[in-house]
N, C-alpha and C positions, 0 to 999 in steps of 0.2 A: 650510371643507371642501375648498376647492381644494387646500390643502396636502396633506391626507390622500389625496385621489384621485390627485394627481400622484405622491406617494410610492409608493402602491400600484401605480400603473400602471408606474412605472419598475421597481419590484421585479419585477412580472410579466414584463416584457420582458427584464430582465437575467437573471432566473432561468431563463426558458424558452428564450431564443434562445442558440444556441451562439456563443462558448464559455460554458458555464455555470460558476457559481462562487458563493461566499458573497454574500449580499445583506444589507445593513443598512438597516432602515426605521425612521426616527425619527418618532414620531407625538406631537404635543402632547397632553397628557393631557386637556385639555378638549374635544378633537375628538370623543371618544366620547360626549359628552353632547349633541351638536348633531344636529338632524334632517338627513336626507340622502335624496335620491332613490335608488331602486334603479338601479344601473349595469347597462346591458345587457351581456350576455356576448358577447364577440367571439371569433372564431377567427383565430389567427395561425400561419402556417406557421413551423416552427422548424428545419427541416433544408434544407440546400442541397447539390446534387449537385456533384461535382468537375468541373473543366474536362476535357472528354472527350479533348482532345489530350494534356494532361499525364498523365492517368491511363492512357492508352494507352502513353505513353512509359515509365511505370513497368512496365506489363504486358510490353512488349517487352523491357525490361531484365531482368526476372525470368525471362522465357523463355530469354534468351540466356546468362545468367551460368552459371557452373559450380558455385559454392559460395555460395549465398545465405544470409544471416542476417536474421531478423526480430527487431526489438527492440520489445517491447510495453510500453505505459505505461498509467497510470491512466485516461486519457481513453477508451481502448478499452472498458474495462469500463463506464464511465459512459455510453458510446454504445450499450450493449447489443449489442456486436459480438463477443461471446465465441465463439459457434459459427462465425462467418465467419472469425475469426482462425485457429481450428483447421483449418477447411477449406482456407484459403490455405496454411498451413504444410504440410499433407498434400499439397496440390496440387503443391507445388514441392519436397517433401522438404527443407525448409529448417529449419535449427536455429533455435530460438526462445530469446531472452534477455530477461530483465526489465530495463527501463531503470533507471538509477541513481535511488535514492530514490523509486521508484514507490510511491504511496500506496494502491494496490489490487492485487488479484490479477487478471491479465488473460489467463492461460493456465494450463491444468491442469499442476501441477508434477510429476505422475506420468506425463505423456505421453512417448511414445518420442522425440519431437523436442525436448523441453525440455532446454536446455543450461545453465541457471543464471542467476545474477544479476550484472549489471555493477556494479562499484564506482564511486563518485563521484569518480574520479581519472582524468584524461585518459590518462596513460601506461598505466595498468592496463587501461583500456577498449580502447585500441589493441592491447595485448598479447593480451587475450582474443579480440578479433575478428580477429586476424591469421590469414590464410589464406582469409578470405572475400573474394570479389571484388565482392559487392554487399551493402549494408546497407540494410534497409528499416525505418525507425522508424515505428511505427504508434501514434498516440495518445500520443506521448511526445516530450519535447524531445530534441534531438540535439546535445549531451547535457548533463545537469546535473552540475556539478562541486562538490565540497565544499571543495576547496582549489585554489589557482591551479596550473595546469600549464603545460607548454610543448610545443613540437613539434606534429606533426600531430594532427588530431582523429579521423582514421580511418586504417587501415593503408594503406600505399603500394599503389596499384593498385586500391583499392576505391572503388566509386561509392556515394554516399549519396543516398537518397531518403527523403522524409518525407510522411506523410499525417497531418494535424493539423487540428483544428477551430478553432484559435486563431491568428489572423494575427499576433499579437504574438510568439507562440512561433516561428512560421515566420520572422519578421523577423530573429531573432538566430541562426538556424541558420547555422553558419559556412561550410559548403560544400554543394555538391550542389543538388538540386531538391526544393522543397517544394510540396505541393498542399494548399490550404486548403479543406476541405469536411467534410460529415458523414462520420464515419469508417466507420460501417456501410455507407452508400451507396457509399463509395469501394471498400470490400472487395467488395461485391456486384458492382460493375462489373468488378473484376479477376477475380472468379470466373466471370463470364459469358463470359470468353474461352475459346477452345479449350484443352484440356489440353496442356501443353508436352510435349516429348519426355521420355522416362524419365530420371530422375536417381537415382543410387544413394542409399540412406539414409546419413546421416552416422553415425559411430560413436556408440554409446549413451553416455550419461552414466555416470560411475563409480558403483558401488553404495555407498551410505553404510554405514559400519560401525556396528554396534549399540553403543550406550553401555551400560556396565555399572554396577550399583550400587557405591557406595564409601562409606567412612566419612563423608566429607564429600561431599554430593551435587554432581554436576556439573550445569551448566546443560543440557548435552546430554541427560543422563538425565532431568532434569525435563521438558524439552520433548518428548522421545521418549514419556514416559509420558502427557503431556497429549495428544499426537497419538493414542495408542492409546485413550484414554478419550473423546475428542471425536468427535461425529458430524460427518460431512462437511458437513452443512448448518448446523452451529453457526457463529456469526459471531465472529471474533476481531478485537478492536481493540487494536493493539499500540503500546506506547511503552516499549521496553526496548532502547535503541539499542546498548548494548555487547553485548547478547545476540542481536542481529539476525542476524549471520552464522551463529550456531549454529541459530537458529530456521529459517533458510532451508535448513538441511540436515535438521533433525529434525522439523519441523512443516510438512509440505507442505499446500498448499491446492489443491483440485481442482474447485471450483465457483465460478461467478461470484458476486460480491457477498457473499463470506464473509470478506474480509480488508480491514481499513482501518488505515492508519497516517498519521503526519504526512508531508507532502511536502517537508520541509526538516529541518534539525537542531534546530529549536526544541522546547522541552519544555513540558509542562503541558497538552497537548492530549488525551492518551489517556483519562483517567478521565472527564471530562465528555463526551467524544465517545462513549464506551461507553454512557452514559446516553441521549444523543441517538439513537444507533443503535437502542437497545432501544425507544425511543419511536416511531421511524420504521418499525420492522419488528416490529410486535406479533406474538406467537406464536413468535418466534425466540429461541433461547438465545444469550446474548451473553457472551463471555469477554473480560474486560479484562486483557490480559497486560502488566504494568507493572513496571518496575524500581523498586527502593526509592528511588533518587534522584528519579525522575519522580513517584513517589507523593507526595513532599513538596510538589509544586507545587499540587495541587488535590485533596487528600483529601476535601474537603467533598462531592465527587461521590458518595461512599458514602452520605452522609445523603440526598441527593436521590434516589438509587436506592431507598433504603428507604422514603422517604415516598411515592414513586410505585409501590411494590410491583412492581419490575421484576425479571425473571429474569436478573440480571447477576451473574456470578461474577468477582470481582476476584482474579486470580492474581498475587501479588507475588513477584518474584524478589529476594531479599534477600541481597546480597553485602557489605553494610555499607560501601558507598562509591559515589561518583559515578564508576563505572568508565569511562564514555564520556569524561568529562573527563580522567581520569588517563591513559587510553590514548592520547588525542589530544594530550596536553600536549607531547610531544617535538617535534611539528610546529612549536610556537611557542617552542621553545628551552628548555623545562623539562627537568630531569633527575631521576634518583632522589635525588641529593643536594640538589636544589632543587625540591621537589614543589609542586604547586598547593595553596595553603592552603584549608582548608574543604571538602575533597572526601572526607574520611573521615566515615562516618555510623554510629558505634557506638551500640548500645543502643536502637535503635528497636524499638517493640513495636506492630506494625500490628494484631494481634488485639485488644489493649486499645482501640486507637483505633476499630476497627470496632465493638466491643461498646458503646462509649460513644455510638455513633450508631444503636444498635438493630440492628446487623448481626451475624449469627453468623459467627465466624471461628475458624480453626484454624491452628496453626503446625506445620509439618512439617520435621523435620531428618533423619528416618530414611527412606532411599530406599525401603525396602520398605513403608512406610506411605503413600506418596504416592498410589498408584493409588486406594485406597479413599477417601482424603480428597477427591480430585478427583471421584470418582463420586458421593459423598454431596452435595457442593456443587452439582454440575451437575444432579443429579436432584431437588433440593429445590424447584425452581421459584421460589425466593426469592432476594433479594439475599444474597450470601454472600462470604466472603473466605478465601482459602487463601494463607498466607504460607509460602514455600518458602525455607529456608536453603540457599544454594548457595555453592560455593567462590568 
């Protein structure tokens, strides 16, 4: 029983003390059959305040700069600091960007100060942040890159500050000043400072043009329709990497804890994660937005959702290929005359697959039929699947 108690104690402290993350507990099967004493419940503080000198340094820098940018990441949402991030951005009239490959929504994407999403490429990040003289990364690495880059990590003349709850993340931040502390408490301390001198609002983000129906449905139209059907409180778990830039334009998220995706380029997470989110947030409707290639990694999640009677709607974007791999192939030297083998996926029938697992499914290729198909699936309160044929 010592092994069991020790494992669970470690799991408790790792799961509750920042930085939080996945915990694996391995319990020998015969431990469940052994008698044990009741373990007394203890209370452990899990939050720590930032160094007052360093947080004041960040506050001073924010007050004095002319064009601040705030880069928000997944840890901000995990720290329940959503409203504090909004207040700080409004406090300083700062543009707000989402960190590369952020796995959660940490700022309302319809907000006047929202500026968009940073790509996971060093040169493109620098180009997007050019013109800002201070960059404040909150709950995010500074920065995560998908491919190797070169040259500076931030624009010339820009100071970089970071508020993060993970000392390992702070340790590899390449330049600037990092403060390791509870993110919400750090933002509370910054908001307690006197209001800075007035700073003009930055220019608004460009308005997204509407997608129109076509003979072969575009991903933009499919996600625009999903956005119109979805309630703001509905949770989306996404694994459609080739469609993510389109999603970021046509499927905005405006509430905390309503969006989850993988924090790297790995595949196979989305469908089982949607089942886990539905279990962890009973009463919420969950939409699993998945590419056809990603669906091939873990379709058995559909069966789990059916057996558990979960209100999960699997929305499959079917373009008959591993688009993310094909589009990224030129980075590794592949060309149209020398394609990556095995990345075409013709003939897949996800509706039949869903039906074989006891899940009702529908295949939609007509743009004008999509809205009613999504409405029916989401309102059913049952596990369902909508396969959307897209260009």
